[in-house]
NUFI-949455 format. One record per residue: chain; residue in one letter; z, y, x of N, C-alpha, C, O in turn. Coordinates in steps of 0.1 Angstrom, whole numbers. Example, Ala and Ser with C-alpha at 12.3 -4.5 7.8 and 13.67 -1.06 7.14 Angstrom:
2
<pt><ch>A</ch><aa>A</aa><n_Z>78</n_Z><n_Y>-57</n_Y><n_X>132</n_X><ca_Z>78</ca_Z><ca_Y>-45</ca_Y><ca_X>123</ca_X><c_Z>78</c_Z><c_Y>-33</c_Y><c_X>132</c_X><o_Z>85</o_Z><o_Y>-33</o_Y><o_X>142</o_X></pt>
<pt><ch>A</ch><aa>S</aa><n_Z>71</n_Z><n_Y>-22</n_Y><n_X>128</n_X><ca_Z>71</ca_Z><ca_Y>-11</ca_Y><ca_X>137</ca_X><c_Z>79</c_Z><c_Y>0</c_Y><c_X>129</c_X><o_Z>80</o_Z><o_Y>11</o_Y><o_X>134</o_X></pt>
% end
This chain:
82
<pt><ch>A</ch><aa>X</aa><n_Z>1151</n_Z><n_Y>1004</n_Y><n_X>1102</n_X><ca_Z>1139</ca_Z><ca_Y>992</ca_Y><ca_X>1096</ca_X><c_Z>1154</c_Z><c_Y>984</c_Y><c_X>1083</c_X><o_Z>1150</o_Z><o_Y>982</o_Y><o_X>1071</o_X></pt>
<pt><ch>A</ch><aa>X</aa><n_Z>1161</n_Z><n_Y>983</n_Y><n_X>1084</n_X><ca_Z>1168</ca_Z><ca_Y>977</ca_Y><ca_X>1072</ca_X><c_Z>1170</c_Z><c_Y>986</c_Y><c_X>1058</c_X><o_Z>1169</o_Z><o_Y>983</o_Y><o_X>1046</o_X></pt>
<pt><ch>A</ch><aa>X</aa><n_Z>1173</n_Z><n_Y>996</n_Y><n_X>1063</n_X><ca_Z>1167</ca_Z><ca_Y>1008</ca_Y><ca_X>1051</ca_X><c_Z>1155</c_Z><c_Y>1010</c_Y><c_X>1049</c_X><o_Z>1152</o_Z><o_Y>1012</o_Y><o_X>1037</o_X></pt>
<pt><ch>A</ch><aa>X</aa><n_Z>1145</n_Z><n_Y>1011</n_Y><n_X>1056</n_X><ca_Z>1131</ca_Z><ca_Y>1005</ca_Y><ca_X>1049</ca_X><c_Z>1125</c_Z><c_Y>991</c_Y><c_X>1042</c_X><o_Z>1118</o_Z><o_Y>989</o_Y><o_X>1032</o_X></pt>
<pt><ch>A</ch><aa>X</aa><n_Z>1129</n_Z><n_Y>985</n_Y><n_X>1048</n_X><ca_Z>1128</ca_Z><ca_Y>973</ca_Y><ca_X>1038</ca_X><c_Z>1137</c_Z><c_Y>973</c_Y><c_X>1022</c_X><o_Z>1132</o_Z><o_Y>969</o_Y><o_X>1012</o_X></pt>
<pt><ch>A</ch><aa>X</aa><n_Z>1155</n_Z><n_Y>980</n_Y><n_X>1022</n_X><ca_Z>1156</ca_Z><ca_Y>979</ca_Y><ca_X>1007</ca_X><c_Z>1150</c_Z><c_Y>990</c_Y><c_X>1002</c_X><o_Z>1152</o_Z><o_Y>992</o_Y><o_X>990</o_X></pt>
<pt><ch>A</ch><aa>X</aa><n_Z>1142</n_Z><n_Y>997</n_Y><n_X>1007</n_X><ca_Z>1134</ca_Z><ca_Y>1008</ca_Y><ca_X>997</ca_X><c_Z>1123</c_Z><c_Y>1004</c_Y><c_X>993</c_X><o_Z>1117</o_Z><o_Y>1008</o_Y><o_X>983</o_X></pt>
<pt><ch>A</ch><aa>X</aa><n_Z>1120</n_Z><n_Y>995</n_Y><n_X>1003</n_X><ca_Z>1103</ca_Z><ca_Y>987</ca_Y><ca_X>996</ca_X><c_Z>1102</c_Z><c_Y>980</c_Y><c_X>985</c_X><o_Z>1093</o_Z><o_Y>979</o_Y><o_X>976</o_X></pt>
<pt><ch>A</ch><aa>X</aa><n_Z>1116</n_Z><n_Y>975</n_Y><n_X>988</n_X><ca_Z>1123</ca_Z><ca_Y>965</ca_Y><ca_X>978</ca_X><c_Z>1128</c_Z><c_Y>965</c_Y><c_X>967</c_X><o_Z>1131</o_Z><o_Y>955</o_Y><o_X>961</o_X></pt>
<pt><ch>A</ch><aa>X</aa><n_Z>1130</n_Z><n_Y>978</n_Y><n_X>964</n_X><ca_Z>1136</ca_Z><ca_Y>982</ca_Y><ca_X>956</ca_X><c_Z>1125</c_Z><c_Y>988</c_Y><c_X>941</c_X><o_Z>1113</o_Z><o_Y>987</o_Y><o_X>942</o_X></pt>
<pt><ch>A</ch><aa>X</aa><n_Z>1132</n_Z><n_Y>995</n_Y><n_X>928</n_X><ca_Z>1122</ca_Z><ca_Y>997</ca_Y><ca_X>919</ca_X><c_Z>1113</c_Z><c_Y>1005</c_Y><c_X>919</c_X><o_Z>1106</o_Z><o_Y>1007</o_Y><o_X>909</o_X></pt>
<pt><ch>A</ch><aa>X</aa><n_Z>1112</n_Z><n_Y>1015</n_Y><n_X>934</n_X><ca_Z>1110</ca_Z><ca_Y>1023</ca_Y><ca_X>943</ca_X><c_Z>1093</c_Z><c_Y>1021</c_Y><c_X>950</c_X><o_Z>1084</o_Z><o_Y>1029</o_Y><o_X>953</o_X></pt>
<pt><ch>A</ch><aa>X</aa><n_Z>1095</n_Z><n_Y>1004</n_Y><n_X>953</n_X><ca_Z>1084</ca_Z><ca_Y>998</ca_Y><ca_X>964</ca_X><c_Z>1070</c_Z><c_Y>1004</c_Y><c_X>960</c_X><o_Z>1062</o_Z><o_Y>1010</o_Y><o_X>968</o_X></pt>
<pt><ch>A</ch><aa>X</aa><n_Z>1067</n_Z><n_Y>1001</n_Y><n_X>947</n_X><ca_Z>1054</ca_Z><ca_Y>996</ca_Y><ca_X>944</ca_X><c_Z>1046</c_Z><c_Y>1013</c_Y><c_X>948</c_X><o_Z>1035</o_Z><o_Y>1014</o_Y><o_X>953</o_X></pt>
<pt><ch>A</ch><aa>X</aa><n_Z>1056</n_Z><n_Y>1025</n_Y><n_X>944</n_X><ca_Z>1057</ca_Z><ca_Y>1034</ca_Y><ca_X>942</ca_X><c_Z>1051</c_Z><c_Y>1039</c_Y><c_X>956</c_X><o_Z>1040</o_Z><o_Y>1044</o_Y><o_X>958</o_X></pt>
<pt><ch>A</ch><aa>X</aa><n_Z>1060</n_Z><n_Y>1036</n_Y><n_X>966</n_X><ca_Z>1056</ca_Z><ca_Y>1038</ca_Y><ca_X>981</ca_X><c_Z>1042</c_Z><c_Y>1032</c_Y><c_X>984</c_X><o_Z>1037</o_Z><o_Y>1039</o_Y><o_X>993</o_X></pt>
<pt><ch>A</ch><aa>X</aa><n_Z>1034</n_Z><n_Y>1019</n_Y><n_X>979</n_X><ca_Z>1024</ca_Z><ca_Y>1011</ca_Y><ca_X>983</ca_X><c_Z>1013</c_Z><c_Y>1022</c_Y><c_X>976</c_X><o_Z>1005</o_Z><o_Y>1028</o_Y><o_X>983</o_X></pt>
<pt><ch>A</ch><aa>X</aa><n_Z>1014</n_Z><n_Y>1025</n_Y><n_X>965</n_X><ca_Z>1006</ca_Z><ca_Y>1034</ca_Y><ca_X>960</ca_X><c_Z>1000</c_Z><c_Y>1049</c_Y><c_X>970</c_X><o_Z>989</o_Z><o_Y>1053</o_Y><o_X>975</o_X></pt>
<pt><ch>A</ch><aa>X</aa><n_Z>1014</n_Z><n_Y>1055</n_Y><n_X>969</n_X><ca_Z>1013</ca_Z><ca_Y>1067</ca_Y><ca_X>977</ca_X><c_Z>998</c_Z><c_Y>1066</c_Y><c_X>989</c_X><o_Z>987</o_Z><o_Y>1072</o_Y><o_X>988</o_X></pt>
<pt><ch>A</ch><aa>X</aa><n_Z>1005</n_Z><n_Y>1053</n_Y><n_X>1002</n_X><ca_Z>1002</ca_Z><ca_Y>1049</ca_Y><ca_X>1013</ca_X><c_Z>985</c_Z><c_Y>1051</c_Y><c_X>1007</c_X><o_Z>978</o_Z><o_Y>1060</o_Y><o_X>1010</o_X></pt>
<pt><ch>A</ch><aa>X</aa><n_Z>979</n_Z><n_Y>1040</n_Y><n_X>996</n_X><ca_Z>965</ca_Z><ca_Y>1040</ca_Y><ca_X>990</ca_X><c_Z>966</c_Z><c_Y>1057</c_Y><c_X>989</c_X><o_Z>965</o_Z><o_Y>1063</o_Y><o_X>1000</o_X></pt>
<pt><ch>A</ch><aa>X</aa><n_Z>967</n_Z><n_Y>1063</n_Y><n_X>981</n_X><ca_Z>963</ca_Z><ca_Y>1076</ca_Y><ca_X>980</ca_X><c_Z>964</c_Z><c_Y>1085</c_Y><c_X>991</c_X><o_Z>958</o_Z><o_Y>1096</o_Y><o_X>991</o_X></pt>
<pt><ch>A</ch><aa>X</aa><n_Z>970</n_Z><n_Y>1080</n_Y><n_X>1003</n_X><ca_Z>972</ca_Z><ca_Y>1086</ca_Y><ca_X>1009</ca_X><c_Z>958</c_Z><c_Y>1084</c_Y><c_X>1021</c_X><o_Z>952</o_Z><o_Y>1093</o_Y><o_X>1028</o_X></pt>
<pt><ch>A</ch><aa>X</aa><n_Z>955</n_Z><n_Y>1072</n_Y><n_X>1020</n_X><ca_Z>946</ca_Z><ca_Y>1064</ca_Y><ca_X>1024</ca_X><c_Z>929</c_Z><c_Y>1069</c_Y><c_X>1017</c_X><o_Z>918</o_Z><o_Y>1067</o_Y><o_X>1023</o_X></pt>
<pt><ch>A</ch><aa>X</aa><n_Z>931</n_Z><n_Y>1075</n_Y><n_X>1005</n_X><ca_Z>920</ca_Z><ca_Y>1075</ca_Y><ca_X>1004</ca_X><c_Z>917</c_Z><c_Y>1091</c_Y><c_X>1006</c_X><o_Z>906</o_Z><o_Y>1094</o_Y><o_X>1010</o_X></pt>
<pt><ch>A</ch><aa>X</aa><n_Z>923</n_Z><n_Y>1099</n_Y><n_X>1005</n_X><ca_Z>923</ca_Z><ca_Y>1114</ca_Y><ca_X>1008</ca_X><c_Z>919</c_Z><c_Y>1116</c_Y><c_X>1021</c_X><o_Z>910</o_Z><o_Y>1124</o_Y><o_X>1023</o_X></pt>
<pt><ch>A</ch><aa>X</aa><n_Z>925</n_Z><n_Y>1108</n_Y><n_X>1033</n_X><ca_Z>924</ca_Z><ca_Y>1112</ca_Y><ca_X>1049</ca_X><c_Z>914</c_Z><c_Y>1105</c_Y><c_X>1050</c_X><o_Z>911</o_Z><o_Y>1103</o_Y><o_X>1062</o_X></pt>
<pt><ch>A</ch><aa>X</aa><n_Z>903</n_Z><n_Y>1097</n_Y><n_X>1039</n_X><ca_Z>899</ca_Z><ca_Y>1087</ca_Y><ca_X>1053</ca_X><c_Z>898</c_Z><c_Y>1078</c_Y><c_X>1061</c_X><o_Z>888</o_Z><o_Y>1073</o_Y><o_X>1065</o_X></pt>
<pt><ch>A</ch><aa>X</aa><n_Z>913</n_Z><n_Y>1076</n_Y><n_X>1066</n_X><ca_Z>915</ca_Z><ca_Y>1072</ca_Y><ca_X>1079</ca_X><c_Z>916</c_Z><c_Y>1054</c_Y><c_X>1079</c_X><o_Z>925</o_Z><o_Y>1048</o_Y><o_X>1073</o_X></pt>
<pt><ch>A</ch><aa>X</aa><n_Z>910</n_Z><n_Y>1049</n_Y><n_X>1084</n_X><ca_Z>913</ca_Z><ca_Y>1038</ca_Y><ca_X>1085</ca_X><c_Z>930</c_Z><c_Y>1032</c_Y><c_X>1092</c_X><o_Z>933</o_Z><o_Y>1020</o_Y><o_X>1091</o_X></pt>
<pt><ch>A</ch><aa>X</aa><n_Z>936</n_Z><n_Y>1039</n_Y><n_X>1098</n_X><ca_Z>952</ca_Z><ca_Y>1038</ca_Y><ca_X>1098</ca_X><c_Z>955</c_Z><c_Y>1038</c_Y><c_X>1089</c_X><o_Z>960</o_Z><o_Y>1027</o_Y><o_X>1086</o_X></pt>
<pt><ch>A</ch><aa>X</aa><n_Z>956</n_Z><n_Y>1047</n_Y><n_X>1080</n_X><ca_Z>963</ca_Z><ca_Y>1046</ca_Y><ca_X>1065</ca_X><c_Z>960</c_Z><c_Y>1040</c_Y><c_X>1057</c_X><o_Z>968</o_Z><o_Y>1039</o_Y><o_X>1048</o_X></pt>
<pt><ch>A</ch><aa>X</aa><n_Z>947</n_Z><n_Y>1031</n_Y><n_X>1056</n_X><ca_Z>941</ca_Z><ca_Y>1020</ca_Y><ca_X>1050</ca_X><c_Z>951</c_Z><c_Y>1004</c_Y><c_X>1051</c_X><o_Z>957</o_Z><o_Y>997</o_Y><o_X>1043</o_X></pt>
<pt><ch>A</ch><aa>X</aa><n_Z>946</n_Z><n_Y>1007</n_Y><n_X>1071</n_X><ca_Z>957</ca_Z><ca_Y>989</ca_Y><ca_X>1072</ca_X><c_Z>968</c_Z><c_Y>989</c_Y><c_X>1069</c_X><o_Z>973</o_Z><o_Y>978</o_Y><o_X>1064</o_X></pt>
<pt><ch>A</ch><aa>X</aa><n_Z>976</n_Z><n_Y>1002</n_Y><n_X>1071</n_X><ca_Z>994</ca_Z><ca_Y>1003</ca_Y><ca_X>1069</ca_X><c_Z>992</c_Z><c_Y>1004</c_Y><c_X>1052</c_X><o_Z>1003</o_Z><o_Y>1001</o_Y><o_X>1049</o_X></pt>
<pt><ch>A</ch><aa>X</aa><n_Z>985</n_Z><n_Y>1006</n_Y><n_X>1042</n_X><ca_Z>989</ca_Z><ca_Y>1007</ca_Y><ca_X>1031</ca_X><c_Z>986</c_Z><c_Y>988</c_Y><c_X>1027</c_X><o_Z>994</o_Z><o_Y>983</o_Y><o_X>1019</o_X></pt>
<pt><ch>A</ch><aa>X</aa><n_Z>974</n_Z><n_Y>981</n_Y><n_X>1034</n_X><ca_Z>973</ca_Z><ca_Y>968</ca_Y><ca_X>1029</ca_X><c_Z>984</c_Z><c_Y>961</c_Y><c_X>1037</c_X><o_Z>989</o_Z><o_Y>954</o_Y><o_X>1029</o_X></pt>
<pt><ch>A</ch><aa>X</aa><n_Z>988</n_Z><n_Y>960</n_Y><n_X>1046</n_X><ca_Z>997</ca_Z><ca_Y>955</ca_Y><ca_X>1053</ca_X><c_Z>1012</c_Z><c_Y>959</c_Y><c_X>1049</c_X><o_Z>1020</o_Z><o_Y>950</o_Y><o_X>1050</o_X></pt>
<pt><ch>A</ch><aa>X</aa><n_Z>1016</n_Z><n_Y>973</n_Y><n_X>1043</n_X><ca_Z>1026</ca_Z><ca_Y>975</ca_Y><ca_X>1032</ca_X><c_Z>1027</c_Z><c_Y>969</c_Y><c_X>1020</c_X><o_Z>1038</o_Z><o_Y>965</o_Y><o_X>1015</o_X></pt>
<pt><ch>A</ch><aa>X</aa><n_Z>1013</n_Z><n_Y>967</n_Y><n_X>1015</n_X><ca_Z>1014</ca_Z><ca_Y>955</ca_Y><ca_X>1003</ca_X><c_Z>1014</c_Z><c_Y>945</c_Y><c_X>1001</c_X><o_Z>1017</o_Z><o_Y>938</o_Y><o_X>991</o_X></pt>
<pt><ch>A</ch><aa>X</aa><n_Z>1010</n_Z><n_Y>941</n_Y><n_X>1020</n_X><ca_Z>1013</ca_Z><ca_Y>924</ca_Y><ca_X>1018</ca_X><c_Z>1028</c_Z><c_Y>922</c_Y><c_X>1019</c_X><o_Z>1034</o_Z><o_Y>911</o_Y><o_X>1015</o_X></pt>
<pt><ch>A</ch><aa>X</aa><n_Z>1032</n_Z><n_Y>930</n_Y><n_X>1023</n_X><ca_Z>1047</ca_Z><ca_Y>925</ca_Y><ca_X>1028</ca_X><c_Z>1056</c_Z><c_Y>927</c_Y><c_X>1012</c_X><o_Z>1066</o_Z><o_Y>921</o_Y><o_X>1009</o_X></pt>
<pt><ch>A</ch><aa>X</aa><n_Z>1051</n_Z><n_Y>934</n_Y><n_X>1007</n_X><ca_Z>1059</ca_Z><ca_Y>940</ca_Y><ca_X>992</ca_X><c_Z>1053</c_Z><c_Y>928</c_Y><c_X>982</c_X><o_Z>1060</o_Z><o_Y>925</o_Y><o_X>972</o_X></pt>
<pt><ch>A</ch><aa>X</aa><n_Z>1040</n_Z><n_Y>921</n_Y><n_X>982</n_X><ca_Z>1035</ca_Z><ca_Y>908</ca_Y><ca_X>978</ca_X><c_Z>1043</c_Z><c_Y>899</c_Y><c_X>980</c_X><o_Z>1048</o_Z><o_Y>894</o_Y><o_X>971</o_X></pt>
<pt><ch>A</ch><aa>X</aa><n_Z>1047</n_Z><n_Y>895</n_Y><n_X>992</n_X><ca_Z>1056</ca_Z><ca_Y>883</ca_Y><ca_X>997</ca_X><c_Z>1065</c_Z><c_Y>888</c_Y><c_X>992</c_X><o_Z>1068</o_Z><o_Y>881</o_Y><o_X>982</o_X></pt>
<pt><ch>A</ch><aa>X</aa><n_Z>1072</n_Z><n_Y>897</n_Y><n_X>993</n_X><ca_Z>1088</ca_Z><ca_Y>899</ca_Y><ca_X>985</ca_X><c_Z>1086</c_Z><c_Y>894</c_Y><c_X>970</c_X><o_Z>1091</o_Z><o_Y>883</o_Y><o_X>966</o_X></pt>
<pt><ch>A</ch><aa>X</aa><n_Z>1079</n_Z><n_Y>901</n_Y><n_X>964</n_X><ca_Z>1073</ca_Z><ca_Y>896</ca_Y><ca_X>946</ca_X><c_Z>1077</c_Z><c_Y>878</c_Y><c_X>947</c_X><o_Z>1086</o_Z><o_Y>873</o_Y><o_X>941</o_X></pt>
<pt><ch>A</ch><aa>X</aa><n_Z>1067</n_Z><n_Y>869</n_Y><n_X>957</n_X><ca_Z>1064</ca_Z><ca_Y>862</ca_Y><ca_X>959</ca_X><c_Z>1077</c_Z><c_Y>850</c_Y><c_X>958</c_X><o_Z>1077</o_Z><o_Y>838</o_Y><o_X>953</o_X></pt>
<pt><ch>A</ch><aa>X</aa><n_Z>1087</n_Z><n_Y>857</n_Y><n_X>964</n_X><ca_Z>1103</ca_Z><ca_Y>852</ca_Y><ca_X>970</ca_X><c_Z>1110</c_Z><c_Y>852</c_Y><c_X>950</c_X><o_Z>1117</o_Z><o_Y>844</o_Y><o_X>944</o_X></pt>
<pt><ch>A</ch><aa>X</aa><n_Z>1106</n_Z><n_Y>862</n_Y><n_X>947</n_X><ca_Z>1117</ca_Z><ca_Y>868</ca_Y><ca_X>941</ca_X><c_Z>1105</c_Z><c_Y>862</c_Y><c_X>924</c_X><o_Z>1113</o_Z><o_Y>862</o_Y><o_X>915</o_X></pt>
<pt><ch>A</ch><aa>X</aa><n_Z>1097</n_Z><n_Y>859</n_Y><n_X>922</n_X><ca_Z>1088</ca_Z><ca_Y>857</ca_Y><ca_X>910</ca_X><c_Z>1095</c_Z><c_Y>838</c_Y><c_X>904</c_X><o_Z>1097</o_Z><o_Y>829</o_Y><o_X>912</o_X></pt>
<pt><ch>A</ch><aa>X</aa><n_Z>1098</n_Z><n_Y>838</n_Y><n_X>888</n_X><ca_Z>1105</ca_Z><ca_Y>837</ca_Y><ca_X>883</ca_X><c_Z>1093</c_Z><c_Y>819</c_Y><c_X>883</c_X><o_Z>1094</o_Z><o_Y>808</o_Y><o_X>888</o_X></pt>
<pt><ch>A</ch><aa>X</aa><n_Z>1079</n_Z><n_Y>828</n_Y><n_X>875</n_X><ca_Z>1074</ca_Z><ca_Y>813</ca_Y><ca_X>875</ca_X><c_Z>1063</c_Z><c_Y>809</c_Y><c_X>888</c_X><o_Z>1062</o_Z><o_Y>815</o_Y><o_X>898</o_X></pt>
<pt><ch>A</ch><aa>X</aa><n_Z>1055</n_Z><n_Y>797</n_Y><n_X>884</n_X><ca_Z>1046</ca_Z><ca_Y>796</ca_Y><ca_X>895</ca_X><c_Z>1033</c_Z><c_Y>803</c_Y><c_X>890</c_X><o_Z>1024</o_Z><o_Y>802</o_Y><o_X>899</o_X></pt>
<pt><ch>A</ch><aa>X</aa><n_Z>1031</n_Z><n_Y>807</n_Y><n_X>881</n_X><ca_Z>1020</ca_Z><ca_Y>816</ca_Y><ca_X>876</ca_X><c_Z>1020</c_Z><c_Y>823</c_Y><c_X>884</c_X><o_Z>1012</o_Z><o_Y>821</o_Y><o_X>892</o_X></pt>
<pt><ch>A</ch><aa>X</aa><n_Z>1027</n_Z><n_Y>833</n_Y><n_X>885</n_X><ca_Z>1033</ca_Z><ca_Y>843</ca_Y><ca_X>892</ca_X><c_Z>1032</c_Z><c_Y>847</c_Y><c_X>906</c_X><o_Z>1027</o_Z><o_Y>857</o_Y><o_X>910</o_X></pt>
<pt><ch>A</ch><aa>X</aa><n_Z>1037</n_Z><n_Y>838</n_Y><n_X>912</n_X><ca_Z>1037</ca_Z><ca_Y>833</ca_Y><ca_X>929</ca_X><c_Z>1019</c_Z><c_Y>829</c_Y><c_X>934</c_X><o_Z>1014</o_Z><o_Y>832</o_Y><o_X>945</o_X></pt>
<pt><ch>A</ch><aa>X</aa><n_Z>1014</n_Z><n_Y>823</n_Y><n_X>925</n_X><ca_Z>995</ca_Z><ca_Y>818</ca_Y><ca_X>924</ca_X><c_Z>992</c_Z><c_Y>834</c_Y><c_X>928</c_X><o_Z>989</o_Z><o_Y>839</o_Y><o_X>939</o_X></pt>
<pt><ch>A</ch><aa>X</aa><n_Z>993</n_Z><n_Y>841</n_Y><n_X>914</n_X><ca_Z>987</ca_Z><ca_Y>853</ca_Y><ca_X>917</ca_X><c_Z>991</c_Z><c_Y>860</c_Y><c_X>926</c_X><o_Z>982</o_Z><o_Y>867</o_Y><o_X>932</o_X></pt>
<pt><ch>A</ch><aa>X</aa><n_Z>1007</n_Z><n_Y>863</n_Y><n_X>931</n_X><ca_Z>1005</ca_Z><ca_Y>873</ca_Y><ca_X>944</ca_X><c_Z>1001</c_Z><c_Y>867</c_Y><c_X>955</c_X><o_Z>997</o_Z><o_Y>874</o_Y><o_X>964</o_X></pt>
<pt><ch>A</ch><aa>X</aa><n_Z>1001</n_Z><n_Y>849</n_Y><n_X>957</n_X><ca_Z>991</ca_Z><ca_Y>850</ca_Y><ca_X>967</ca_X><c_Z>977</c_Z><c_Y>852</c_Y><c_X>967</c_X><o_Z>971</o_Z><o_Y>856</o_Y><o_X>978</o_X></pt>
<pt><ch>A</ch><aa>X</aa><n_Z>972</n_Z><n_Y>851</n_Y><n_X>958</n_X><ca_Z>957</ca_Z><ca_Y>853</ca_Y><ca_X>953</ca_X><c_Z>956</c_Z><c_Y>870</c_Y><c_X>961</c_X><o_Z>949</o_Z><o_Y>872</o_Y><o_X>971</o_X></pt>
<pt><ch>A</ch><aa>X</aa><n_Z>961</n_Z><n_Y>879</n_Y><n_X>957</n_X><ca_Z>964</ca_Z><ca_Y>890</ca_Y><ca_X>961</ca_X><c_Z>963</c_Z><c_Y>897</c_Y><c_X>973</c_X><o_Z>958</o_Z><o_Y>908</o_Y><o_X>976</o_X></pt>
<pt><ch>A</ch><aa>X</aa><n_Z>975</n_Z><n_Y>882</n_Y><n_X>981</n_X><ca_Z>974</ca_Z><ca_Y>886</ca_Y><ca_X>995</ca_X><c_Z>963</c_Z><c_Y>885</c_Y><c_X>1002</c_X><o_Z>959</o_Z><o_Y>891</o_Y><o_X>1012</o_X></pt>
<pt><ch>A</ch><aa>X</aa><n_Z>959</n_Z><n_Y>875</n_Y><n_X>995</n_X><ca_Z>945</ca_Z><ca_Y>866</ca_Y><ca_X>1005</ca_X><c_Z>935</c_Z><c_Y>875</c_Y><c_X>1005</c_X><o_Z>927</o_Z><o_Y>876</o_Y><o_X>1015</o_X></pt>
<pt><ch>A</ch><aa>X</aa><n_Z>933</n_Z><n_Y>886</n_Y><n_X>991</n_X><ca_Z>918</ca_Z><ca_Y>896</ca_Y><ca_X>995</ca_X><c_Z>930</c_Z><c_Y>909</c_Y><c_X>999</c_X><o_Z>925</o_Z><o_Y>920</o_Y><o_X>998</o_X></pt>
<pt><ch>A</ch><aa>X</aa><n_Z>938</n_Z><n_Y>909</n_Y><n_X>1001</n_X><ca_Z>943</ca_Z><ca_Y>920</ca_Y><ca_X>1011</ca_X><c_Z>941</c_Z><c_Y>917</c_Y><c_X>1028</c_X><o_Z>938</o_Z><o_Y>925</o_Y><o_X>1037</o_X></pt>
<pt><ch>A</ch><aa>X</aa><n_Z>942</n_Z><n_Y>905</n_Y><n_X>1029</n_X><ca_Z>944</ca_Z><ca_Y>900</ca_Y><ca_X>1041</ca_X><c_Z>925</c_Z><c_Y>898</c_Y><c_X>1048</c_X><o_Z>921</o_Z><o_Y>897</o_Y><o_X>1060</o_X></pt>
<pt><ch>A</ch><aa>X</aa><n_Z>919</n_Z><n_Y>898</n_Y><n_X>1037</n_X><ca_Z>905</ca_Z><ca_Y>901</ca_Y><ca_X>1036</ca_X><c_Z>901</c_Z><c_Y>908</c_Y><c_X>1041</c_X><o_Z>891</o_Z><o_Y>908</o_Y><o_X>1048</o_X></pt>
<pt><ch>A</ch><aa>X</aa><n_Z>909</n_Z><n_Y>923</n_Y><n_X>1036</n_X><ca_Z>900</ca_Z><ca_Y>935</ca_Y><ca_X>1031</ca_X><c_Z>909</c_Z><c_Y>941</c_Y><c_X>1050</c_X><o_Z>904</o_Z><o_Y>949</o_Y><o_X>1058</o_X></pt>
<pt><ch>A</ch><aa>X</aa><n_Z>918</n_Z><n_Y>936</n_Y><n_X>1050</n_X><ca_Z>920</ca_Z><ca_Y>939</ca_Y><ca_X>1064</ca_X><c_Z>914</c_Z><c_Y>940</c_Y><c_X>1079</c_X><o_Z>913</o_Z><o_Y>950</o_Y><o_X>1087</o_X></pt>
<pt><ch>A</ch><aa>X</aa><n_Z>909</n_Z><n_Y>922</n_Y><n_X>1078</n_X><ca_Z>899</ca_Z><ca_Y>919</ca_Y><ca_X>1082</ca_X><c_Z>888</c_Z><c_Y>926</c_Y><c_X>1083</c_X><o_Z>886</o_Z><o_Y>930</o_Y><o_X>1095</o_X></pt>
<pt><ch>A</ch><aa>X</aa><n_Z>877</n_Z><n_Y>929</n_Y><n_X>1072</n_X><ca_Z>871</ca_Z><ca_Y>935</ca_Y><ca_X>1073</ca_X><c_Z>868</c_Z><c_Y>950</c_Y><c_X>1076</c_X><o_Z>858</o_Z><o_Y>956</o_Y><o_X>1078</o_X></pt>
<pt><ch>A</ch><aa>X</aa><n_Z>883</n_Z><n_Y>956</n_Y><n_X>1076</n_X><ca_Z>886</ca_Z><ca_Y>968</ca_Y><ca_X>1075</ca_X><c_Z>884</c_Z><c_Y>972</c_Y><c_X>1095</c_X><o_Z>881</o_Z><o_Y>983</o_Y><o_X>1101</o_X></pt>
<pt><ch>A</ch><aa>X</aa><n_Z>889</n_Z><n_Y>959</n_Y><n_X>1101</n_X><ca_Z>896</ca_Z><ca_Y>960</ca_Y><ca_X>1116</ca_X><c_Z>884</c_Z><c_Y>959</c_Y><c_X>1123</c_X><o_Z>879</o_Z><o_Y>968</o_Y><o_X>1130</o_X></pt>
<pt><ch>A</ch><aa>X</aa><n_Z>880</n_Z><n_Y>947</n_Y><n_X>1122</n_X><ca_Z>871</ca_Z><ca_Y>933</ca_Y><ca_X>1128</ca_X><c_Z>861</c_Z><c_Y>949</c_Y><c_X>1133</c_X><o_Z>867</o_Z><o_Y>955</o_Y><o_X>1142</o_X></pt>
<pt><ch>A</ch><aa>X</aa><n_Z>849</n_Z><n_Y>956</n_Y><n_X>1127</n_X><ca_Z>841</ca_Z><ca_Y>963</ca_Y><ca_X>1129</ca_X><c_Z>841</c_Z><c_Y>974</c_Y><c_X>1140</c_X><o_Z>832</o_Z><o_Y>978</o_Y><o_X>1147</o_X></pt>
<pt><ch>A</ch><aa>X</aa><n_Z>856</n_Z><n_Y>979</n_Y><n_X>1139</n_X><ca_Z>859</ca_Z><ca_Y>986</ca_Y><ca_X>1145</ca_X><c_Z>862</c_Z><c_Y>983</c_Y><c_X>1159</c_X><o_Z>858</o_Z><o_Y>991</o_Y><o_X>1168</o_X></pt>
<pt><ch>A</ch><aa>X</aa><n_Z>871</n_Z><n_Y>971</n_Y><n_X>1161</n_X><ca_Z>874</ca_Z><ca_Y>963</ca_Y><ca_X>1171</ca_X><c_Z>855</c_Z><c_Y>955</c_Y><c_X>1181</c_X><o_Z>854</o_Z><o_Y>954</o_Y><o_X>1193</o_X></pt>
<pt><ch>A</ch><aa>X</aa><n_Z>847</n_Z><n_Y>953</n_Y><n_X>1172</n_X><ca_Z>838</ca_Z><ca_Y>946</ca_Y><ca_X>1181</ca_X><c_Z>830</c_Z><c_Y>959</c_Y><c_X>1184</c_X><o_Z>822</o_Z><o_Y>957</o_Y><o_X>1193</o_X></pt>
<pt><ch>A</ch><aa>X</aa><n_Z>829</n_Z><n_Y>972</n_Y><n_X>1179</n_X><ca_Z>824</ca_Z><ca_Y>985</ca_Y><ca_X>1183</ca_X><c_Z>811</c_Z><c_Y>986</c_Y><c_X>1170</c_X><o_Z>806</o_Z><o_Y>998</o_Y><o_X>1170</o_X></pt>
<pt><ch>A</ch><aa>X</aa><n_Z>807</n_Z><n_Y>980</n_Y><n_X>1161</n_X><ca_Z>798</ca_Z><ca_Y>982</ca_Y><ca_X>1152</ca_X><c_Z>803</c_Z><c_Y>999</c_Y><c_X>1143</c_X><o_Z>796</o_Z><o_Y>1003</o_Y><o_X>1134</o_X></pt>
% end
């Protein structure tokens, strides 16, 4: 887990996030999509911790809120059987 954390929070972290979204697009699989959003949330949380300005933290927080909404909108219909 520690190695994954170091890899995600390195300079290649956004490349990993982008790859997961690309796989979700190609596979049309809900699991890939949810995992991509969750990894993106982790990456953005790290960016908030490292951000120098308050404006950057607010923008990253808005992206996290968007990702959470997208996860909920994709998972809830599956759980309710719609």
